[in-house]
mmCIF entry with sequence, helices, sheets and N, C-alpha, C, O atoms, coordinates in Angstrom:
data_MODEL
# 
_entry.id   MODEL 
# 
_entity.id                         1 
_entity.type                       polymer 
_entity.pdbx_number_of_molecules   1 
# 
_entity_poly.entity_id                      1 
_entity_poly.type                           'polypeptide(L)' 
_entity_poly.nstd_linkage                   no 
_entity_poly.nstd_monomer                   no 
_entity_poly.pdbx_seq_one_letter_code       MCRQLAREARPFPRLRLASAASLFDCTYDHFALDGYDPHPAIAAPVAV 
_entity_poly.pdbx_seq_one_letter_code_can   MCRQLAREARPFPRLRLASAASLFDCTYDHFALDGYDPHPAIAAPVAV 
_entity_poly.pdbx_strand_id                 A 
# 
loop_
_entity_poly_seq.entity_id 
_entity_poly_seq.num 
_entity_poly_seq.mon_id 
_entity_poly_seq.hetero 
1 1  MET n 
1 2  CYS n 
1 3  ARG n 
1 4  GLN n 
1 5  LEU n 
1 6  ALA n 
1 7  ARG n 
1 8  GLU n 
1 9  ALA n 
1 10 ARG n 
1 11 PRO n 
1 12 PHE n 
1 13 PRO n 
1 14 ARG n 
1 15 LEU n 
1 16 ARG n 
1 17 LEU n 
1 18 ALA n 
1 19 SER n 
1 20 ALA n 
1 21 ALA n 
1 22 SER n 
1 23 LEU n 
1 24 PHE n 
1 25 ASP n 
1 26 CYS n 
1 27 THR n 
1 28 TYR n 
1 29 ASP n 
1 30 HIS n 
1 31 PHE n 
1 32 ALA n 
1 33 LEU n 
1 34 ASP n 
1 35 GLY n 
1 36 TYR n 
1 37 ASP n 
1 38 PRO n 
1 39 HIS n 
1 40 PRO n 
1 41 ALA n 
1 42 ILE n 
1 43 ALA n 
1 44 ALA n 
1 45 PRO n 
1 46 VAL n 
1 47 ALA n 
1 48 VAL n 
# 
_struct_asym.id          A 
_struct_asym.entity_id   1 
# 
loop_
_struct_conf.conf_type_id 
_struct_conf.id 
_struct_conf.pdbx_PDB_helix_id 
_struct_conf.beg_label_comp_id 
_struct_conf.beg_label_asym_id 
_struct_conf.beg_label_seq_id 
_struct_conf.pdbx_beg_PDB_ins_code 
_struct_conf.end_label_comp_id 
_struct_conf.end_label_asym_id 
_struct_conf.end_label_seq_id 
_struct_conf.pdbx_end_PDB_ins_code 
_struct_conf.beg_auth_comp_id 
_struct_conf.beg_auth_asym_id 
_struct_conf.beg_auth_seq_id 
_struct_conf.end_auth_comp_id 
_struct_conf.end_auth_asym_id 
_struct_conf.end_auth_seq_id 
_struct_conf.pdbx_PDB_helix_class 
_struct_conf.details 
_struct_conf.pdbx_PDB_helix_length 
HELX_P HELX_P1 AA1 ARG A 3  ? ALA A 6  ? ARG A 3  ALA A 6  1 ? 4 
HELX_P HELX_P2 AA2 LEU A 23 ? ASP A 25 ? LEU A 23 ASP A 25 5 ? 3 
HELX_P HELX_P3 AA3 TYR A 28 ? HIS A 30 ? TYR A 28 HIS A 30 5 ? 3 
# 
_struct_conf_type.id          HELX_P 
_struct_conf_type.criteria    ? 
_struct_conf_type.reference   ? 
# 
_struct_sheet.id               AA1 
_struct_sheet.type             ? 
_struct_sheet.number_strands   2 
_struct_sheet.details          ? 
# 
_struct_sheet_order.sheet_id     AA1 
_struct_sheet_order.range_id_1   1 
_struct_sheet_order.range_id_2   2 
_struct_sheet_order.offset       ? 
_struct_sheet_order.sense        anti-parallel 
# 
loop_
_struct_sheet_range.sheet_id 
_struct_sheet_range.id 
_struct_sheet_range.beg_label_comp_id 
_struct_sheet_range.beg_label_asym_id 
_struct_sheet_range.beg_label_seq_id 
_struct_sheet_range.pdbx_beg_PDB_ins_code 
_struct_sheet_range.end_label_comp_id 
_struct_sheet_range.end_label_asym_id 
_struct_sheet_range.end_label_seq_id 
_struct_sheet_range.pdbx_end_PDB_ins_code 
_struct_sheet_range.beg_auth_comp_id 
_struct_sheet_range.beg_auth_asym_id 
_struct_sheet_range.beg_auth_seq_id 
_struct_sheet_range.end_auth_comp_id 
_struct_sheet_range.end_auth_asym_id 
_struct_sheet_range.end_auth_seq_id 
AA1 1 ARG A 14 ? LEU A 17 ? ARG A 14 LEU A 17 
AA1 2 PHE A 31 ? ASP A 34 ? PHE A 31 ASP A 34 
# 
loop_
_atom_site.group_PDB 
_atom_site.id 
_atom_site.type_symbol 
_atom_site.label_atom_id 
_atom_site.label_alt_id 
_atom_site.label_comp_id 
_atom_site.label_asym_id 
_atom_site.label_entity_id 
_atom_site.label_seq_id 
_atom_site.pdbx_PDB_ins_code 
_atom_site.Cartn_x 
_atom_site.Cartn_y 
_atom_site.Cartn_z 
_atom_site.occupancy 
_atom_site.B_iso_or_equiv 
_atom_site.pdbx_formal_charge 
_atom_site.auth_seq_id 
_atom_site.auth_comp_id 
_atom_site.auth_asym_id 
_atom_site.auth_atom_id 
_atom_site.pdbx_PDB_model_num 
ATOM 1   N N  . MET A 1 1  ? -13.163 21.063  6.875   1.00 0.00 ? 1  MET A N  1 
ATOM 2   C CA . MET A 1 1  ? -12.000 20.220  6.918   1.00 0.00 ? 1  MET A CA 1 
ATOM 3   C C  . MET A 1 1  ? -11.778 19.414  5.692   1.00 0.00 ? 1  MET A C  1 
ATOM 4   O O  . MET A 1 1  ? -12.737 19.067  5.003   1.00 0.00 ? 1  MET A O  1 
ATOM 5   N N  . CYS A 1 2  ? -10.512 19.090  5.379   1.00 0.00 ? 2  CYS A N  1 
ATOM 6   C CA . CYS A 1 2  ? -10.271 18.286  4.144   1.00 0.00 ? 2  CYS A CA 1 
ATOM 7   C C  . CYS A 1 2  ? -10.866 16.864  4.309   1.00 0.00 ? 2  CYS A C  1 
ATOM 8   O O  . CYS A 1 2  ? -10.764 16.243  5.367   1.00 0.00 ? 2  CYS A O  1 
ATOM 9   N N  . ARG A 1 3  ? -11.449 16.413  3.287   1.00 0.00 ? 3  ARG A N  1 
ATOM 10  C CA . ARG A 1 3  ? -11.986 15.089  3.277   1.00 0.00 ? 3  ARG A CA 1 
ATOM 11  C C  . ARG A 1 3  ? -10.975 13.863  3.669   1.00 0.00 ? 3  ARG A C  1 
ATOM 12  O O  . ARG A 1 3  ? -11.272 12.925  4.408   1.00 0.00 ? 3  ARG A O  1 
ATOM 13  N N  . GLN A 1 4  ? -9.795  14.056  3.057   1.00 0.00 ? 4  GLN A N  1 
ATOM 14  C CA . GLN A 1 4  ? -8.836  13.065  3.338   1.00 0.00 ? 4  GLN A CA 1 
ATOM 15  C C  . GLN A 1 4  ? -8.332  13.119  4.795   1.00 0.00 ? 4  GLN A C  1 
ATOM 16  O O  . GLN A 1 4  ? -8.008  12.085  5.380   1.00 0.00 ? 4  GLN A O  1 
ATOM 17  N N  . LEU A 1 5  ? -8.275  14.231  5.325   1.00 0.00 ? 5  LEU A N  1 
ATOM 18  C CA . LEU A 1 5  ? -7.791  14.366  6.819   1.00 0.00 ? 5  LEU A CA 1 
ATOM 19  C C  . LEU A 1 5  ? -8.748  13.864  7.695   1.00 0.00 ? 5  LEU A C  1 
ATOM 20  O O  . LEU A 1 5  ? -8.401  13.314  8.740   1.00 0.00 ? 5  LEU A O  1 
ATOM 21  N N  . ALA A 1 6  ? -10.068 14.010  7.342   1.00 0.00 ? 6  ALA A N  1 
ATOM 22  C CA . ALA A 1 6  ? -11.275 13.565  8.119   1.00 0.00 ? 6  ALA A CA 1 
ATOM 23  C C  . ALA A 1 6  ? -11.404 11.998  8.262   1.00 0.00 ? 6  ALA A C  1 
ATOM 24  O O  . ALA A 1 6  ? -12.077 11.524  9.177   1.00 0.00 ? 6  ALA A O  1 
ATOM 25  N N  . ARG A 1 7  ? -10.822 11.289  7.446   1.00 0.00 ? 7  ARG A N  1 
ATOM 26  C CA . ARG A 1 7  ? -11.015 9.914   7.406   1.00 0.00 ? 7  ARG A CA 1 
ATOM 27  C C  . ARG A 1 7  ? -10.342 9.286   8.611   1.00 0.00 ? 7  ARG A C  1 
ATOM 28  O O  . ARG A 1 7  ? -9.286  9.770   9.019   1.00 0.00 ? 7  ARG A O  1 
ATOM 29  N N  . GLU A 1 8  ? -10.904 8.211   9.217   1.00 0.00 ? 8  GLU A N  1 
ATOM 30  C CA . GLU A 1 8  ? -10.542 7.495   10.263  1.00 0.00 ? 8  GLU A CA 1 
ATOM 31  C C  . GLU A 1 8  ? -9.241  6.604   9.824   1.00 0.00 ? 8  GLU A C  1 
ATOM 32  O O  . GLU A 1 8  ? -9.301  5.903   8.814   1.00 0.00 ? 8  GLU A O  1 
ATOM 33  N N  . ALA A 1 9  ? -8.203  6.659   10.536  1.00 0.00 ? 9  ALA A N  1 
ATOM 34  C CA . ALA A 1 9  ? -6.985  5.936   10.333  1.00 0.00 ? 9  ALA A CA 1 
ATOM 35  C C  . ALA A 1 9  ? -7.211  4.443   10.336  1.00 0.00 ? 9  ALA A C  1 
ATOM 36  O O  . ALA A 1 9  ? -7.944  3.924   11.177  1.00 0.00 ? 9  ALA A O  1 
ATOM 37  N N  . ARG A 1 10 ? -6.557  3.712   9.352   1.00 0.00 ? 10 ARG A N  1 
ATOM 38  C CA . ARG A 1 10 ? -6.785  2.262   9.564   1.00 0.00 ? 10 ARG A CA 1 
ATOM 39  C C  . ARG A 1 10 ? -5.434  1.587   9.774   1.00 0.00 ? 10 ARG A C  1 
ATOM 40  O O  . ARG A 1 10 ? -4.407  2.211   9.506   1.00 0.00 ? 10 ARG A O  1 
ATOM 41  N N  . PRO A 1 11 ? -5.386  0.291   10.259  1.00 0.00 ? 11 PRO A N  1 
ATOM 42  C CA . PRO A 1 11 ? -4.185  -0.284  10.711  1.00 0.00 ? 11 PRO A CA 1 
ATOM 43  C C  . PRO A 1 11 ? -3.074  -0.241  9.534   1.00 0.00 ? 11 PRO A C  1 
ATOM 44  O O  . PRO A 1 11 ? -3.455  -0.256  8.364   1.00 0.00 ? 11 PRO A O  1 
ATOM 45  N N  . PHE A 1 12 ? -1.902  -0.197  9.806   1.00 0.00 ? 12 PHE A N  1 
ATOM 46  C CA . PHE A 1 12 ? -0.861  -0.353  8.720   1.00 0.00 ? 12 PHE A CA 1 
ATOM 47  C C  . PHE A 1 12 ? -0.788  -1.739  8.222   1.00 0.00 ? 12 PHE A C  1 
ATOM 48  O O  . PHE A 1 12 ? -1.036  -2.682  8.974   1.00 0.00 ? 12 PHE A O  1 
ATOM 49  N N  . PRO A 1 13 ? -0.464  -1.900  7.002   1.00 0.00 ? 13 PRO A N  1 
ATOM 50  C CA . PRO A 1 13 ? -0.337  -3.269  6.464   1.00 0.00 ? 13 PRO A CA 1 
ATOM 51  C C  . PRO A 1 13 ? 1.032   -3.774  6.871   1.00 0.00 ? 13 PRO A C  1 
ATOM 52  O O  . PRO A 1 13 ? 1.888   -3.043  7.368   1.00 0.00 ? 13 PRO A O  1 
ATOM 53  N N  . ARG A 1 14 ? 1.192   -5.079  6.629   1.00 0.00 ? 14 ARG A N  1 
ATOM 54  C CA . ARG A 1 14 ? 2.588   -5.671  6.984   1.00 0.00 ? 14 ARG A CA 1 
ATOM 55  C C  . ARG A 1 14 ? 3.190   -6.196  5.823   1.00 0.00 ? 14 ARG A C  1 
ATOM 56  O O  . ARG A 1 14 ? 2.514   -6.890  5.064   1.00 0.00 ? 14 ARG A O  1 
ATOM 57  N N  . LEU A 1 15 ? 4.488   -5.929  5.566   1.00 0.00 ? 15 LEU A N  1 
ATOM 58  C CA . LEU A 1 15 ? 5.234   -6.431  4.373   1.00 0.00 ? 15 LEU A CA 1 
ATOM 59  C C  . LEU A 1 15 ? 5.880   -7.645  4.852   1.00 0.00 ? 15 LEU A C  1 
ATOM 60  O O  . LEU A 1 15 ? 6.582   -7.683  5.862   1.00 0.00 ? 15 LEU A O  1 
ATOM 61  N N  . ARG A 1 16 ? 5.619   -8.646  4.087   1.00 0.00 ? 16 ARG A N  1 
ATOM 62  C CA . ARG A 1 16 ? 6.160   -10.015 4.276   1.00 0.00 ? 16 ARG A CA 1 
ATOM 63  C C  . ARG A 1 16 ? 7.197   -10.297 3.154   1.00 0.00 ? 16 ARG A C  1 
ATOM 64  O O  . ARG A 1 16 ? 6.903   -10.130 1.970   1.00 0.00 ? 16 ARG A O  1 
ATOM 65  N N  . LEU A 1 17 ? 8.426   -10.732 3.559   1.00 0.00 ? 17 LEU A N  1 
ATOM 66  C CA . LEU A 1 17 ? 9.490   -10.976 2.616   1.00 0.00 ? 17 LEU A CA 1 
ATOM 67  C C  . LEU A 1 17 ? 9.813   -12.411 2.679   1.00 0.00 ? 17 LEU A C  1 
ATOM 68  O O  . LEU A 1 17 ? 10.009  -12.976 3.755   1.00 0.00 ? 17 LEU A O  1 
ATOM 69  N N  . ALA A 1 18 ? 9.877   -13.055 1.455   1.00 0.00 ? 18 ALA A N  1 
ATOM 70  C CA . ALA A 1 18 ? 10.379  -14.497 1.479   1.00 0.00 ? 18 ALA A CA 1 
ATOM 71  C C  . ALA A 1 18 ? 11.789  -14.461 1.184   1.00 0.00 ? 18 ALA A C  1 
ATOM 72  O O  . ALA A 1 18 ? 12.298  -13.625 0.437   1.00 0.00 ? 18 ALA A O  1 
ATOM 73  N N  . SER A 1 19 ? 12.482  -15.482 1.847   1.00 0.00 ? 19 SER A N  1 
ATOM 74  C CA . SER A 1 19 ? 13.923  -15.577 1.580   1.00 0.00 ? 19 SER A CA 1 
ATOM 75  C C  . SER A 1 19 ? 14.283  -15.816 0.083   1.00 0.00 ? 19 SER A C  1 
ATOM 76  O O  . SER A 1 19 ? 13.493  -16.382 -0.673  1.00 0.00 ? 19 SER A O  1 
ATOM 77  N N  . ALA A 1 20 ? 15.519  -15.360 -0.322  1.00 0.00 ? 20 ALA A N  1 
ATOM 78  C CA . ALA A 1 20 ? 16.047  -15.587 -1.554  1.00 0.00 ? 20 ALA A CA 1 
ATOM 79  C C  . ALA A 1 20 ? 17.550  -15.953 -1.418  1.00 0.00 ? 20 ALA A C  1 
ATOM 80  O O  . ALA A 1 20 ? 18.143  -15.595 -0.401  1.00 0.00 ? 20 ALA A O  1 
ATOM 81  N N  . ALA A 1 21 ? 18.145  -16.592 -2.311  1.00 0.00 ? 21 ALA A N  1 
ATOM 82  C CA . ALA A 1 21 ? 19.486  -16.998 -2.230  1.00 0.00 ? 21 ALA A CA 1 
ATOM 83  C C  . ALA A 1 21 ? 20.447  -15.735 -2.213  1.00 0.00 ? 21 ALA A C  1 
ATOM 84  O O  . ALA A 1 21 ? 21.521  -15.748 -1.611  1.00 0.00 ? 21 ALA A O  1 
ATOM 85  N N  . SER A 1 22 ? 19.980  -14.658 -2.915  1.00 0.00 ? 22 SER A N  1 
ATOM 86  C CA . SER A 1 22 ? 20.846  -13.586 -3.159  1.00 0.00 ? 22 SER A CA 1 
ATOM 87  C C  . SER A 1 22 ? 19.943  -12.252 -3.225  1.00 0.00 ? 22 SER A C  1 
ATOM 88  O O  . SER A 1 22 ? 18.770  -12.371 -3.579  1.00 0.00 ? 22 SER A O  1 
ATOM 89  N N  . LEU A 1 23 ? 20.422  -11.079 -2.916  1.00 0.00 ? 23 LEU A N  1 
ATOM 90  C CA . LEU A 1 23 ? 19.735  -9.984  -3.125  1.00 0.00 ? 23 LEU A CA 1 
ATOM 91  C C  . LEU A 1 23 ? 19.336  -9.799  -4.619  1.00 0.00 ? 23 LEU A C  1 
ATOM 92  O O  . LEU A 1 23 ? 18.266  -9.254  -4.894  1.00 0.00 ? 23 LEU A O  1 
ATOM 93  N N  . PHE A 1 24 ? 20.116  -10.211 -5.515  1.00 0.00 ? 24 PHE A N  1 
ATOM 94  C CA . PHE A 1 24 ? 19.852  -10.124 -6.850  1.00 0.00 ? 24 PHE A CA 1 
ATOM 95  C C  . PHE A 1 24 ? 18.881  -11.075 -7.505  1.00 0.00 ? 24 PHE A C  1 
ATOM 96  O O  . PHE A 1 24 ? 18.419  -10.913 -8.634  1.00 0.00 ? 24 PHE A O  1 
ATOM 97  N N  . ASP A 1 25 ? 18.612  -12.084 -6.695  1.00 0.00 ? 25 ASP A N  1 
ATOM 98  C CA . ASP A 1 25 ? 17.538  -13.174 -7.019  1.00 0.00 ? 25 ASP A CA 1 
ATOM 99  C C  . ASP A 1 25 ? 16.175  -12.787 -6.653  1.00 0.00 ? 25 ASP A C  1 
ATOM 100 O O  . ASP A 1 25 ? 15.217  -13.499 -6.953  1.00 0.00 ? 25 ASP A O  1 
ATOM 101 N N  . CYS A 1 26 ? 16.053  -11.695 -6.023  1.00 0.00 ? 26 CYS A N  1 
ATOM 102 C CA . CYS A 1 26 ? 14.692  -11.249 -5.486  1.00 0.00 ? 26 CYS A CA 1 
ATOM 103 C C  . CYS A 1 26 ? 13.840  -10.812 -6.745  1.00 0.00 ? 26 CYS A C  1 
ATOM 104 O O  . CYS A 1 26 ? 14.327  -10.170 -7.676  1.00 0.00 ? 26 CYS A O  1 
ATOM 105 N N  . THR A 1 27 ? 12.372  -11.268 -6.676  1.00 0.00 ? 27 THR A N  1 
ATOM 106 C CA . THR A 1 27 ? 11.619  -10.842 -7.545  1.00 0.00 ? 27 THR A CA 1 
ATOM 107 C C  . THR A 1 27 ? 10.349  -10.368 -6.917  1.00 0.00 ? 27 THR A C  1 
ATOM 108 O O  . THR A 1 27 ? 10.239  -10.470 -5.695  1.00 0.00 ? 27 THR A O  1 
ATOM 109 N N  . TYR A 1 28 ? 9.325   -9.830  -7.667  1.00 0.00 ? 28 TYR A N  1 
ATOM 110 C CA . TYR A 1 28 ? 8.051   -9.445  -6.977  1.00 0.00 ? 28 TYR A CA 1 
ATOM 111 C C  . TYR A 1 28 ? 7.423   -10.413 -6.198  1.00 0.00 ? 28 TYR A C  1 
ATOM 112 O O  . TYR A 1 28 ? 6.703   -10.103 -5.249  1.00 0.00 ? 28 TYR A O  1 
ATOM 113 N N  . ASP A 1 29 ? 7.674   -11.723 -6.575  1.00 0.00 ? 29 ASP A N  1 
ATOM 114 C CA . ASP A 1 29 ? 6.941   -12.880 -5.795  1.00 0.00 ? 29 ASP A CA 1 
ATOM 115 C C  . ASP A 1 29 ? 7.592   -13.085 -4.575  1.00 0.00 ? 29 ASP A C  1 
ATOM 116 O O  . ASP A 1 29 ? 7.064   -13.891 -3.810  1.00 0.00 ? 29 ASP A O  1 
ATOM 117 N N  . HIS A 1 30 ? 8.634   -12.525 -4.225  1.00 0.00 ? 30 HIS A N  1 
ATOM 118 C CA . HIS A 1 30 ? 9.381   -12.491 -2.809  1.00 0.00 ? 30 HIS A CA 1 
ATOM 119 C C  . HIS A 1 30 ? 8.585   -11.562 -1.870  1.00 0.00 ? 30 HIS A C  1 
ATOM 120 O O  . HIS A 1 30 ? 8.723   -11.817 -0.674  1.00 0.00 ? 30 HIS A O  1 
ATOM 121 N N  . PHE A 1 31 ? 7.831   -10.599 -2.169  1.00 0.00 ? 31 PHE A N  1 
ATOM 122 C CA . PHE A 1 31 ? 7.215   -9.554  -1.429  1.00 0.00 ? 31 PHE A CA 1 
ATOM 123 C C  . PHE A 1 31 ? 5.679   -9.777  -1.434  1.00 0.00 ? 31 PHE A C  1 
ATOM 124 O O  . PHE A 1 31 ? 5.053   -10.111 -2.441  1.00 0.00 ? 31 PHE A O  1 
ATOM 125 N N  . ALA A 1 32 ? 5.113   -9.553  -0.167  1.00 0.00 ? 32 ALA A N  1 
ATOM 126 C CA . ALA A 1 32 ? 3.705   -9.575  -0.099  1.00 0.00 ? 32 ALA A CA 1 
ATOM 127 C C  . ALA A 1 32 ? 3.211   -8.614  0.961   1.00 0.00 ? 32 ALA A C  1 
ATOM 128 O O  . ALA A 1 32 ? 3.849   -8.469  2.004   1.00 0.00 ? 32 ALA A O  1 
ATOM 129 N N  . LEU A 1 33 ? 2.108   -7.964  0.726   1.00 0.00 ? 33 LEU A N  1 
ATOM 130 C CA . LEU A 1 33 ? 1.393   -7.022  1.609   1.00 0.00 ? 33 LEU A CA 1 
ATOM 131 C C  . LEU A 1 33 ? 0.190   -7.770  2.169   1.00 0.00 ? 33 LEU A C  1 
ATOM 132 O O  . LEU A 1 33 ? -0.728  -8.208  1.476   1.00 0.00 ? 33 LEU A O  1 
ATOM 133 N N  . ASP A 1 34 ? 0.299   -7.884  3.668   1.00 0.00 ? 34 ASP A N  1 
ATOM 134 C CA . ASP A 1 34 ? -0.845  -8.480  4.366   1.00 0.00 ? 34 ASP A CA 1 
ATOM 135 C C  . ASP A 1 34 ? -1.608  -7.393  5.012   1.00 0.00 ? 34 ASP A C  1 
ATOM 136 O O  . ASP A 1 34 ? -1.043  -6.474  5.605   1.00 0.00 ? 34 ASP A O  1 
ATOM 137 N N  . GLY A 1 35 ? -2.925  -7.495  4.895   1.00 0.00 ? 35 GLY A N  1 
ATOM 138 C CA . GLY A 1 35 ? -3.734  -6.583  5.674   1.00 0.00 ? 35 GLY A CA 1 
ATOM 139 C C  . GLY A 1 35 ? -3.845  -5.122  5.158   1.00 0.00 ? 35 GLY A C  1 
ATOM 140 O O  . GLY A 1 35 ? -4.095  -4.167  5.894   1.00 0.00 ? 35 GLY A O  1 
ATOM 141 N N  . TYR A 1 36 ? -3.633  -5.043  3.813   1.00 0.00 ? 36 TYR A N  1 
ATOM 142 C CA . TYR A 1 36 ? -3.872  -3.779  3.085   1.00 0.00 ? 36 TYR A CA 1 
ATOM 143 C C  . TYR A 1 36 ? -5.255  -3.439  2.759   1.00 0.00 ? 36 TYR A C  1 
ATOM 144 O O  . TYR A 1 36 ? -5.853  -4.058  1.879   1.00 0.00 ? 36 TYR A O  1 
ATOM 145 N N  . ASP A 1 37 ? -5.796  -2.490  3.420   1.00 0.00 ? 37 ASP A N  1 
ATOM 146 C CA . ASP A 1 37 ? -7.249  -2.134  3.185   1.00 0.00 ? 37 ASP A CA 1 
ATOM 147 C C  . ASP A 1 37 ? -7.340  -0.680  2.894   1.00 0.00 ? 37 ASP A C  1 
ATOM 148 O O  . ASP A 1 37 ? -7.606  0.114   3.796   1.00 0.00 ? 37 ASP A O  1 
ATOM 149 N N  . PRO A 1 38 ? -7.129  -0.298  1.664   1.00 0.00 ? 38 PRO A N  1 
ATOM 150 C CA . PRO A 1 38 ? -7.149  1.241   1.335   1.00 0.00 ? 38 PRO A CA 1 
ATOM 151 C C  . PRO A 1 38 ? -8.687  1.807   1.376   1.00 0.00 ? 38 PRO A C  1 
ATOM 152 O O  . PRO A 1 38 ? -9.683  1.105   1.202   1.00 0.00 ? 38 PRO A O  1 
ATOM 153 N N  . HIS A 1 39 ? -8.687  3.195   1.638   1.00 0.00 ? 39 HIS A N  1 
ATOM 154 C CA . HIS A 1 39 ? -9.877  3.942   1.460   1.00 0.00 ? 39 HIS A CA 1 
ATOM 155 C C  . HIS A 1 39 ? -10.175 3.998   0.054   1.00 0.00 ? 39 HIS A C  1 
ATOM 156 O O  . HIS A 1 39 ? -9.320  3.783   -0.805  1.00 0.00 ? 39 HIS A O  1 
ATOM 157 N N  . PRO A 1 40 ? -11.559 4.328   -0.233  1.00 0.00 ? 40 PRO A N  1 
ATOM 158 C CA . PRO A 1 40 ? -11.942 4.605   -1.606  1.00 0.00 ? 40 PRO A CA 1 
ATOM 159 C C  . PRO A 1 40 ? -11.396 5.863   -2.080  1.00 0.00 ? 40 PRO A C  1 
ATOM 160 O O  . PRO A 1 40 ? -11.125 6.784   -1.309  1.00 0.00 ? 40 PRO A O  1 
ATOM 161 N N  . ALA A 1 41 ? -11.227 5.917   -3.369  1.00 0.00 ? 41 ALA A N  1 
ATOM 162 C CA . ALA A 1 41 ? -10.608 7.152   -4.025  1.00 0.00 ? 41 ALA A CA 1 
ATOM 163 C C  . ALA A 1 41 ? -11.363 8.310   -3.794  1.00 0.00 ? 41 ALA A C  1 
ATOM 164 O O  . ALA A 1 41 ? -12.566 8.216   -3.546  1.00 0.00 ? 41 ALA A O  1 
ATOM 165 N N  . ILE A 1 42 ? -10.747 9.473   -3.851  1.00 0.00 ? 42 ILE A N  1 
ATOM 166 C CA . ILE A 1 42 ? -11.478 10.810  -3.744  1.00 0.00 ? 42 ILE A CA 1 
ATOM 167 C C  . ILE A 1 42 ? -11.322 11.398  -5.074  1.00 0.00 ? 42 ILE A C  1 
ATOM 168 O O  . ILE A 1 42 ? -10.178 11.614  -5.475  1.00 0.00 ? 42 ILE A O  1 
ATOM 169 N N  . ALA A 1 43 ? -12.333 11.685  -5.811  1.00 0.00 ? 43 ALA A N  1 
ATOM 170 C CA . ALA A 1 43 ? -12.188 12.203  -7.173  1.00 0.00 ? 43 ALA A CA 1 
ATOM 171 C C  . ALA A 1 43 ? -11.852 13.751  -7.020  1.00 0.00 ? 43 ALA A C  1 
ATOM 172 O O  . ALA A 1 43 ? -12.216 14.423  -6.055  1.00 0.00 ? 43 ALA A O  1 
ATOM 173 N N  . ALA A 1 44 ? -11.196 14.176  -7.972  1.00 0.00 ? 44 ALA A N  1 
ATOM 174 C CA . ALA A 1 44 ? -10.788 15.604  -7.893  1.00 0.00 ? 44 ALA A CA 1 
ATOM 175 C C  . ALA A 1 44 ? -10.670 16.028  -9.464  1.00 0.00 ? 44 ALA A C  1 
ATOM 176 O O  . ALA A 1 44 ? -10.241 15.237  -10.304 1.00 0.00 ? 44 ALA A O  1 
ATOM 177 N N  . PRO A 1 45 ? -11.056 17.239  -9.752  1.00 0.00 ? 45 PRO A N  1 
ATOM 178 C CA . PRO A 1 45 ? -11.048 17.778  -11.050 1.00 0.00 ? 45 PRO A CA 1 
ATOM 179 C C  . PRO A 1 45 ? -9.626  17.960  -11.575 1.00 0.00 ? 45 PRO A C  1 
ATOM 180 O O  . PRO A 1 45 ? -8.788  18.321  -10.748 1.00 0.00 ? 45 PRO A O  1 
ATOM 181 N N  . VAL A 1 46 ? -9.285  17.783  -12.684 1.00 0.00 ? 46 VAL A N  1 
ATOM 182 C CA . VAL A 1 46 ? -7.896  17.869  -13.304 1.00 0.00 ? 46 VAL A CA 1 
ATOM 183 C C  . VAL A 1 46 ? -7.960  18.562  -14.579 1.00 0.00 ? 46 VAL A C  1 
ATOM 184 O O  . VAL A 1 46 ? -8.762  18.225  -15.450 1.00 0.00 ? 46 VAL A O  1 
ATOM 185 N N  . ALA A 1 47 ? -7.132  19.527  -14.716 1.00 0.00 ? 47 ALA A N  1 
ATOM 186 C CA . ALA A 1 47 ? -7.034  20.403  -16.034 1.00 0.00 ? 47 ALA A CA 1 
ATOM 187 C C  . ALA A 1 47 ? -6.130  19.609  -16.864 1.00 0.00 ? 47 ALA A C  1 
ATOM 188 O O  . ALA A 1 47 ? -5.078  19.186  -16.385 1.00 0.00 ? 47 ALA A O  1 
ATOM 189 N N  . VAL A 1 48 ? -6.488  19.363  -18.154 1.00 0.00 ? 48 VAL A N  1 
ATOM 190 C CA . VAL A 1 48 ? -5.698  18.755  -19.193 1.00 0.00 ? 48 VAL A CA 1 
ATOM 191 C C  . VAL A 1 48 ? -5.294  19.789  -20.295 1.00 0.00 ? 48 VAL A C  1 
ATOM 192 O O  . VAL A 1 48 ? -4.615  19.432  -21.258 1.00 0.00 ? 48 VAL A O  1 
# 
């Protein structure tokens, strides 16, 4: 079985949005991910 598919699923993170005066006033500071817990990377060979 594929190593990635064999991993146990983790809970989804939540996206938190801060209010802004306008859509065009939004910056990266207005967005936050709460509860993001990624799995370790799986190394794979890459041809260059």
